[in-house]
C-alpha positions, 0 to 999 in steps of 0.5 A: 500500500502506497504511503501518502507523502505529507504536504509541504509546510506553509513556510516551505511553500512560501519560501519556494515561491519567493525563491523562484520569484527572486531567482527569476527576477535576478536572472532577468536583471542580470541578463538585461545588464549583461545585454546592455553592456554588450550592446554598449561595447558594440556601439562603441566599437562600431563607431570606432570602426566607422571612423577608421573606415572613413579615414582609410577611404579618404586616403584611398580616394586620393591619387598617389603616383606610387604604391610606396606613397600610398602605403605611407599615407595608409600607415599614418591614416589612423592614430591614437586608437589602441587595439585597432587593425586594418588591412587593404586588399584588391578586389582579387584579394592581393594584399596592398597594406596591413597595419600589423603582422596579423593577416586578415586575408582569410577573413577578407575572402570569406566575410560578406562585404558591404559598399561603404560602412554598414553596421549590420555586416560587423561580425566577430572573428577569432584568429588564434587566441584573439577575438576581433570585431571586424568589418569588410567594405568595398571601395571603388575609386574609378581606377581601382577597387579595394577591400577594406578590412577594419578590426578591433581586438575584443580581448579587453572587452571580453576580459572585462565582461568575464570579470563583470559577469562573475562579480554580477552573479556572485552579487545576485547569488548573495542577494538571493540567499539574503532575501530567502533568509529574510523571507524565511525569518519573516514567515516564521515570525508571521506564523507566530499567531498561528502557533499561539492559537494552536497552543490555546486550542490544545488547552481546550478540554471537555471540561473547558468547553466554554473557552473561546479564542479572542478575535482582537488578539490575532491579525486580521487574516486570522479573524475568520478562522477564529470566528469559525473555530469559536462557532464550531466550539459553540456547536460542539458545546451544544451537542456535548450538553445535549449528549450529556442530557441524552445519556441521563434522560435515556437512563431515567427513561429506561430505569423507570419501566425496568424498576417497575418490572423488577419491583412487581416481579419481586412482590409477586415472588415474595409469596405464593399467589393465585394463578390470576394474580400471576397472570395480572403480573405478567400482563403488567410486565408485558405493558412495560416491556412493550413500552421499552420495545417501542422506545428502542424501536423509535431510537433505532429509527432516529439513528437510521434517519440521522445517517440517511438510511431512511429513503422516503417514497414521496407522493403527491398528497392533499392536505385536507384529505390527510388531515380528515383521515387523522381527525377520524382516528383521533376523534374518540381521543379528543372527545374523551378530553372534551377537545374540538378538532378544527381544520382551517386553511386551503386544500394544498397539494404537496410532496411527502411520503404518506406514511411519514406524513401521517406519523408526523401529524399523529405525533403532533396531534397526540402532543396537542391533545396531551397538553391542551386544556379541556373544552378547548380546540386544536386547529390544523391549518394548511397554507402556502408560505412566501417561500413557496412551501406548504406549511401545516400548522398544529396549534392548541391553547394552553400554558406558554412554553418558556422561550428558553425551552423552544430550541430543545423541544425536538431533542430526544427525551427532552422535557420542559418540566424538570420534574419529569412528571409524565402526562402520558406514557410518552417517552419524549421521542415524539417531537424528535421523530417529527423533526426527523420525518420532516427533514427526511422529506426535504422539509423542516419544523419550527415551534412558537409559543405565546400566552394564547397558543402554541404552534408547531409548523411543518414546512414541506415542498409544494407541488406545482402544476407544470 
């Protein structure tokens, strides 16, 4: 199995990026400087070659009666120019004059000649250990045609360029190393706030969930991260509290029926009894076991819904039709409590799994019947919201639910009355199931309560005709 390599550190990434940028920039600068100096030398040499070429042409255009006189004039044509050489040949290549012992005849015959001075024909030529910048030009005087070769020894230029390039690259290398060291130090110092945050995060334990990072103590770039971390801690603290409450609640809910079963069984076995008494004991134990089974089944269903294992088969349902079906089922129970079930709003078509919706609405009606005062009414209203959702509202009169309890009503085993006195055999899972059913069908549920009534609003997807 291949081992996945660890990503590069932030410091290394930034240093590498800076290194590539600095090397590219310094290389470009060095190349431009080197090119500029070479161009300067070329301009300087070409100007000097131009002057020398003009001086020689001026001599050759004069008519001399003897070659000796011509050679003397050519030897005096150029003065004060160091490292400059020139040579005059006939058009056929016969040597007329050369300013030194260095013979350029081979170069004269192979080089491209121009009429007069032409910078584009200046070329570099190497002879033995010397490198020259030279130009061959043609001159016609009417009586004779000449090839004029002018050359400048580039040894001084090349020596200077070689030393300059060595110094330049040494400076560039030193500058690059210095910049990278400064960049590494700056990055290391810049990451100090992150190391400080890491230490503070390390100090947060399950018994210190109320600790929060201070946004004012970090650079502006880290404010969003600190805000997100604090928000995550808020969520974790809330979930941790709910989990702690859930553990104690489920222990209490399971302990009560188990205690009843054990106590009744111990009393039944304390002495010999009639078969009818044993049968009554078994029926009582069976009721407690059935309640335990229902509780466990509900918990398993909620666990499946939380992990996305519940796949609803959505149909197009009619709100009034479904409400009337459930009213028929709860009519006897409502009548027993002297309650009136009332349907309101318009008939709306919406998407939902039929069994899920009926269970959802059954739980809400059971909850309303449980807490509504005798002689009052329970209203189920269906309407379309501004967000193009269908809202099924189940409302009943009764005591106001304190606002502090509203966010937790849909938690498993949550009870707003801390005394845990039951109004029925419910285990505190009904509203949690309502929320899970609504979310499984792409909806959600909300609750509001005031001095007049308490409303549970279920929002589901509206059916639209195309």
